[in-house]
C-alpha positions as a Markdown table, in Angstrom:
| # | Residue | x | y | z |
|---|---|---|---|---|
| 1 | Met | 13.8 | 9.5 | 22.5 |
| 2 | Lys | 12.9 | 6.8 | 25.1 |
| 3 | Arg | 16.3 | 5.3 | 24.9 |
| 4 | Ser | 18.0 | 8.7 | 25.3 |
| 5 | Phe | 15.7 | 9.5 | 28.3 |
| 6 | Leu | 16.6 | 6.2 | 30.0 |
| 7 | Ala | 20.3 | 6.7 | 29.4 |
| 8 | Thr | 20.1 | 10.3 | 30.8 |
| 9 | Leu | 18.2 | 9.1 | 33.8 |
| 10 | Ser | 20.7 | 6.3 | 34.6 |
| 11 | Ile | 23.8 | 8.5 | 34.1 |
| 12 | Gly | 22.2 | 11.4 | 36.0 |
| 13 | Val | 21.2 | 9.4 | 39.0 |
| 14 | Phe | 24.5 | 7.6 | 39.2 |
| 15 | Ala | 26.7 | 10.7 | 38.8 |
| 16 | Ala | 24.7 | 12.8 | 41.2 |
| 17 | Ala | 24.5 | 10.1 | 43.8 |
| 18 | Ala | 28.3 | 9.5 | 43.6 |
| 19 | Val | 29.2 | 13.1 | 44.1 |
| 20 | Val | 26.6 | 13.8 | 46.8 |
| 21 | Thr | 27.8 | 10.8 | 48.7 |
| 22 | Leu | 31.5 | 11.8 | 48.4 |
| 23 | Gln | 30.6 | 15.3 | 49.7 |
| 24 | Lys | 28.3 | 14.1 | 52.4 |
| 25 | Phe | 30.9 | 11.8 | 54.0 |
| 26 | Gly | 33.7 | 14.4 | 53.8 |
| 27 | Phe | 35.8 | 12.8 | 51.0 |
| 28 | Leu | 35.9 | 16.1 | 49.2 |
| 29 | Leu | 37.0 | 18.3 | 52.2 |
| 30 | Arg | 40.7 | 18.3 | 51.3 |
| 31 | Pro | 40.3 | 19.1 | 47.6 |
| 32 | Glu | 37.7 | 21.7 | 48.4 |
| 33 | Arg | 40.0 | 23.4 | 50.9 |
| 34 | Ala | 42.8 | 23.4 | 48.4 |
| 35 | Leu | 40.5 | 24.9 | 45.8 |
| 36 | Asp | 39.2 | 27.5 | 48.3 |
| 37 | Arg | 42.8 | 28.6 | 48.9 |
| 38 | Leu | 43.3 | 28.9 | 45.2 |
| 39 | Leu | 40.1 | 30.8 | 44.5 |
| 40 | Phe | 39.6 | 32.9 | 47.6 |
| 41 | Ser | 43.1 | 33.2 | 49.0 |
| 42 | Gly | 42.0 | 31.8 | 52.3 |
| 43 | Ala | 39.4 | 34.5 | 53.0 |
| 44 | Leu | 36.1 | 32.7 | 52.6 |
| 45 | Pro | 32.9 | 34.6 | 52.1 |
| 46 | Asn | 30.4 | 34.5 | 55.0 |
| 47 | Gly | 27.3 | 33.5 | 53.2 |
| 48 | Ile | 26.9 | 29.7 | 52.6 |
| 49 | Ile | 24.5 | 28.0 | 50.1 |
| 50 | Thr | 25.3 | 24.4 | 50.9 |
| 51 | Pro | 21.7 | 23.1 | 50.3 |
| 52 | Gly | 21.5 | 24.8 | 47.0 |
| 53 | Asn | 24.8 | 23.2 | 46.0 |
| 54 | Tyr | 23.2 | 19.8 | 46.4 |
| 55 | Val | 20.4 | 20.8 | 44.1 |
| 56 | Leu | 22.8 | 22.2 | 41.6 |
| 57 | Val | 24.7 | 18.9 | 41.6 |
| 58 | Val | 21.6 | 16.9 | 40.8 |
| 59 | Leu | 20.3 | 19.3 | 38.1 |
| 60 | Leu | 23.7 | 19.6 | 36.5 |
| 61 | Ser | 24.1 | 15.9 | 36.4 |
| 62 | Phe | 21.0 | 15.3 | 34.4 |
| 63 | Ala | 21.6 | 18.4 | 32.1 |
| 64 | Val | 25.2 | 17.3 | 31.3 |
| 65 | Ala | 24.2 | 13.7 | 30.7 |
| 66 | Trp | 21.4 | 14.7 | 28.3 |
| 67 | Thr | 23.6 | 17.2 | 26.4 |
| 68 | Met | 26.5 | 14.9 | 26.0 |
| 69 | Leu | 24.3 | 12.1 | 24.8 |
| 70 | Gln | 23.0 | 14.4 | 22.0 |
| 71 | Ile | 26.4 | 15.4 | 20.8 |
| 72 | Met | 28.5 | 12.9 | 18.9 |
| 73 | Glu | 31.6 | 15.0 | 18.1 |
| 74 | Leu | 34.4 | 14.6 | 20.8 |
| 75 | Ser | 35.7 | 18.1 | 20.2 |
| 76 | Arg | 32.3 | 19.7 | 20.9 |
| 77 | Arg | 31.9 | 17.6 | 24.0 |
| 78 | Ala | 35.3 | 18.7 | 25.3 |
| 79 | Met | 34.6 | 22.4 | 24.4 |
| 80 | Leu | 31.3 | 22.4 | 26.3 |
| 81 | Leu | 32.9 | 20.7 | 29.3 |
| 82 | Ile | 35.7 | 23.2 | 29.5 |
| 83 | Leu | 33.2 | 26.1 | 29.1 |
| 84 | Leu | 31.0 | 24.6 | 31.9 |
| 85 | Ile | 34.0 | 24.3 | 34.2 |
| 86 | Gly | 35.0 | 27.8 | 33.5 |
| 87 | Glu | 31.5 | 29.1 | 34.2 |
| 88 | Leu | 31.3 | 27.2 | 37.5 |
| 89 | Ile | 34.6 | 28.8 | 38.6 |
| 90 | Gly | 33.5 | 32.2 | 37.4 |
| 91 | Ala | 30.2 | 31.8 | 39.3 |
| 92 | Ala | 32.2 | 31.2 | 42.5 |
| 93 | Trp | 34.2 | 34.4 | 42.0 |
| 94 | Val | 31.1 | 36.4 | 41.2 |
| 95 | Leu | 29.2 | 35.1 | 44.2 |
| 96 | Ala | 32.3 | 35.8 | 46.4 |
| 97 | Leu | 32.0 | 39.5 | 45.5 |
| 98 | Ala | 28.5 | 39.4 | 47.0 |
| 99 | Asp | 30.0 | 37.7 | 50.1 |
| 100 | Ile | 28.4 | 34.4 | 49.2 |
| 101 | Tyr | 30.4 | 31.2 | 49.4 |
| 102 | Phe | 29.9 | 28.8 | 46.5 |
| 103 | Gln | 32.1 | 25.7 | 46.2 |
| 104 | Pro | 32.4 | 24.7 | 42.4 |
| 105 | Leu | 34.2 | 21.4 | 43.0 |
| 106 | Pro | 31.1 | 19.2 | 43.3 |
| 107 | Gly | 29.6 | 20.7 | 40.1 |
| 108 | Ile | 32.9 | 20.2 | 38.3 |
| 109 | Leu | 33.1 | 16.5 | 39.5 |
| 110 | Val | 29.6 | 15.7 | 38.5 |
| 111 | Ala | 30.1 | 17.3 | 35.1 |
| 112 | Leu | 33.3 | 15.2 | 34.5 |
| 113 | Leu | 31.6 | 12.0 | 35.7 |
| 114 | Ala | 28.5 | 12.5 | 33.7 |
| 115 | Thr | 30.5 | 13.3 | 30.6 |
| 116 | Gly | 32.7 | 10.2 | 31.1 |
| 117 | Leu | 29.7 | 7.9 | 31.5 |
| 118 | Ala | 28.0 | 9.4 | 28.4 |
| 119 | Ala | 31.2 | 8.7 | 26.5 |
| 120 | Met | 31.3 | 5.1 | 27.8 |
| 121 | Thr | 27.8 | 4.5 | 26.4 |
| 122 | Glu | 29.2 | 5.3 | 22.9 |
| 123 | Leu | 31.4 | 2.3 | 23.1 |
| 124 | Thr | 28.4 | -0.1 | 23.0 |
| 125 | Glu | 27.2 | -1.8 | 19.8 |
| 126 | Pro | 23.8 | 0.0 | 19.7 |
| 127 | Ala | 25.6 | 3.4 | 20.0 |
| 128 | His | 27.9 | 2.4 | 17.2 |
| 129 | Arg | 24.9 | 1.6 | 15.1 |
| 130 | Arg | 23.2 | 4.9 | 15.8 |
| 131 | Arg | 26.4 | 6.8 | 14.9 |
| 132 | Ala | 26.7 | 4.9 | 11.6 |
| 133 | Leu | 23.1 | 5.5 | 10.7 |
| 134 | Thr | 23.3 | 9.2 | 11.6 |
| 135 | Thr | 26.4 | 9.6 | 9.5 |
| 136 | Leu | 24.9 | 7.7 | 6.6 |
| 137 | Phe | 21.6 | 9.5 | 6.4 |
| 138 | Gln | 22.6 | 13.0 | 7.6 |
| 139 | Gly | 21.3 | 15.5 | 5.0 |
| 140 | Arg | 19.4 | 12.8 | 3.1 |
| 141 | Leu | 16.6 | 12.2 | 5.6 |
| 142 | Ala | 14.7 | 14.6 | 7.9 |
| 143 | Asn | 16.0 | 14.8 | 11.4 |
| 144 | Arg | 12.9 | 13.3 | 12.8 |
| 145 | Glu | 13.2 | 10.3 | 10.4 |
| 146 | Ile | 16.9 | 9.8 | 11.5 |
| 147 | Leu | 15.8 | 9.9 | 15.1 |
| 148 | Arg | 13.0 | 7.4 | 14.5 |
| 149 | Leu | 15.4 | 5.2 | 12.6 |
| 150 | Thr | 18.2 | 5.3 | 15.3 |
| 151 | Glu | 15.8 | 4.9 | 18.2 |
| 152 | Ser | 13.9 | 1.9 | 16.8 |
| 153 | Glu | 14.9 | -1.7 | 16.6 |
| 154 | Gly | 14.9 | -1.6 | 12.9 |
| 155 | Pro | 16.3 | -4.0 | 10.3 |
| 156 | Asp | 20.0 | -4.4 | 9.8 |
| 157 | Leu | 20.7 | -2.0 | 6.9 |
| 158 | Ser | 24.1 | -3.6 | 6.3 |
| 159 | Glu | 22.3 | -6.5 | 4.6 |
| 160 | Pro | 20.7 | -6.2 | 1.1 |
| 161 | Gln | 16.8 | -6.1 | 1.3 |
| 162 | Ala | 13.9 | -5.7 | -1.1 |
| 163 | Arg | 11.5 | -2.8 | -0.7 |
| 164 | Glu | 8.8 | -1.3 | -2.9 |
| 165 | Val | 9.5 | 2.4 | -3.3 |
| 166 | Ser | 8.6 | 5.3 | -5.6 |
| 167 | Phe | 11.5 | 7.2 | -7.3 |
| 168 | Val | 10.6 | 10.8 | -8.0 |
| 169 | Phe | 12.6 | 13.1 | -10.3 |
| 170 | Cys | 11.8 | 16.8 | -10.0 |
| 171 | Glu | 13.2 | 19.7 | -12.1 |
| 172 | Ile | 12.2 | 23.1 | -13.4 |
| 173 | Ala | 10.1 | 22.4 | -16.5 |
| 174 | Asn | 11.5 | 25.1 | -18.7 |
| 175 | Gln | 15.0 | 25.1 | -17.3 |
| 176 | Ala | 16.7 | 25.0 | -20.8 |
| 177 | Glu | 14.8 | 28.2 | -21.8 |
| 178 | Leu | 15.7 | 29.9 | -18.6 |
| 179 | Ile | 19.4 | 29.2 | -19.1 |
| 180 | Asp | 19.2 | 31.0 | -22.4 |
| 181 | Glu | 17.1 | 33.9 | -21.3 |
| 182 | Met | 18.3 | 34.7 | -17.8 |
| 183 | Pro | 21.8 | 35.9 | -16.6 |
| 184 | Pro | 23.9 | 33.1 | -15.3 |
| 185 | Ala | 23.9 | 34.5 | -11.7 |
| 186 | Asp | 20.1 | 34.8 | -11.7 |
| 187 | Cys | 19.7 | 31.3 | -13.1 |
| 188 | Ala | 22.0 | 29.8 | -10.6 |
| 189 | Ser | 20.2 | 31.6 | -7.8 |
| 190 | Leu | 16.8 | 30.3 | -9.0 |
| 191 | Thr | 18.1 | 26.8 | -9.3 |
| 192 | Asn | 19.6 | 26.9 | -5.8 |
| 193 | Arg | 16.4 | 28.2 | -4.3 |
| 194 | Phe | 14.4 | 25.5 | -6.1 |
| 195 | Ile | 16.7 | 22.8 | -4.9 |
| 196 | Ala | 16.6 | 24.0 | -1.3 |
| 197 | Leu | 12.8 | 24.4 | -1.2 |
| 198 | Ala | 11.9 | 21.2 | -3.0 |
| 199 | Ser | 14.4 | 19.2 | -0.9 |
| 200 | Glu | 12.9 | 20.7 | 2.2 |
| 201 | Met | 9.4 | 19.6 | 1.1 |
| 202 | Phe | 10.4 | 16.0 | 0.2 |
| 203 | Leu | 12.4 | 15.6 | 3.5 |
| 204 | Lys | 9.4 | 16.9 | 5.4 |
| 205 | Glu | 7.3 | 14.2 | 3.9 |
| 206 | Gly | 9.7 | 11.5 | 4.9 |
| 207 | Gly | 11.6 | 11.1 | 1.5 |
| 208 | Tyr | 15.2 | 10.0 | 1.1 |
| 209 | Leu | 17.1 | 12.6 | -0.8 |
| 210 | His | 19.1 | 10.5 | -3.3 |
| 211 | Gly | 20.6 | 13.5 | -5.1 |
| 212 | Ala | 20.0 | 17.3 | -5.7 |
| 213 | Asp | 22.0 | 19.3 | -8.2 |
| 214 | Gly | 21.5 | 21.4 | -11.3 |
| 215 | Glu | 20.1 | 18.4 | -13.2 |
| 216 | Gly | 17.2 | 18.1 | -10.8 |
| 217 | Ile | 16.2 | 16.4 | -7.5 |
| 218 | Arg | 16.0 | 12.6 | -7.1 |
| 219 | Val | 14.0 | 11.4 | -4.1 |
| 220 | Val | 13.1 | 7.9 | -2.9 |
| 221 | Leu | 9.7 | 7.6 | -1.2 |
| 222 | Val | 8.9 | 4.4 | 0.7 |
| 223 | Ser | 5.3 | 3.3 | 1.2 |
| 224 | Arg | 4.7 | 2.4 | 4.9 |
| 225 | Trp | 1.3 | 0.7 | 4.2 |
| 226 | Pro | 1.1 | -3.0 | 5.0 |
| 227 | Pro | 1.5 | -5.2 | 1.9 |
| 228 | Arg | -2.1 | -6.7 | 2.2 |
| 229 | Ile | -3.7 | -3.3 | 1.6 |
| 230 | Thr | -4.7 | -2.8 | -2.0 |
| 231 | Pro | -4.4 | -0.8 | -4.1 |
| 232 | Arg | -0.9 | 0.1 | -3.1 |
| 233 | Pro | -0.3 | 3.8 | -2.4 |
| 234 | Arg | 1.8 | 5.8 | -4.8 |
| 235 | Pro | 3.6 | 8.4 | -2.7 |
| 236 | Gly | 5.8 | 9.6 | -5.5 |
| 237 | Arg | 2.8 | 10.5 | -7.7 |
| 238 | Arg | 1.0 | 12.2 | -4.8 |
| 239 | Phe | 4.0 | 14.4 | -3.9 |
| 240 | Ser | 4.9 | 15.1 | -7.6 |
| 241 | Phe | 1.4 | 16.5 | -8.1 |
| 242 | Ala | 1.6 | 18.4 | -4.8 |
| 243 | Ile | 4.9 | 20.2 | -5.7 |
| 244 | Ala | 3.7 | 21.0 | -9.3 |
| 245 | Ser | 0.2 | 22.3 | -8.3 |
| 246 | Pro | -0.3 | 26.1 | -8.6 |
| 247 | Ser | -1.0 | 26.3 | -4.8 |
| 248 | Ser | 2.2 | 24.5 | -3.9 |
| 249 | Pro | 4.1 | 26.2 | -1.1 |
| 250 | Thr | 7.3 | 25.6 | -3.0 |
| 251 | Arg | 6.0 | 27.4 | -6.1 |
| 252 | Thr | 4.6 | 30.2 | -4.0 |
| 253 | Arg | 7.9 | 30.8 | -2.2 |
| 254 | Leu | 9.7 | 30.8 | -5.6 |
| 255 | Arg | 7.7 | 33.7 | -6.9 |
């Protein structure tokens, strides 16, 4: 989170400062006039919201920078950028109906600049590492654990390492009897619900979802206690008892 905030702050300040400077010193006058002729056919509205345009540029710069840093797919970035540009142009038309002049070019430029700078940050080695970790653990770790892992200066996971972990296998105890007694559709529905709810519980507790299918759920739980503390905790045993207890939220939701 801290790294994303600093990147957003840097990109937002630079993009907003660049566009405001260009507009303040008149470098955008010609393209703005050309866009005015295209949008308003030369008949400009009387009302002017120039100070508000500067505020919009600054806010839009930070908003676009933050959004683009959170999205990894290039297609989604492009779609959001096109949608934003269309909304800015549409806002100019709508305000013109109320006889208010709004020039969308500064907003469009700051959106393009912030998007480009956010894309450039993805070319760095830390960004490549974050993308690789997110792709590797998506769906196998909780989102907060993925965020903690990508934002921390953790170990290089490309190298083999030794860790003490608990491996938990979880299944429906009488699944064989249920297969014989229940209709196939009901049995499949029950199994899917059990997998979804149990996986949700283990992910919430910081487990790594090694596998989840009709044979059961396999989860790896890593102890975070320092090695000097004895006795060593047994997270697998604790969570196995928790999910099997009569008061377990998973069992309650399955009823």
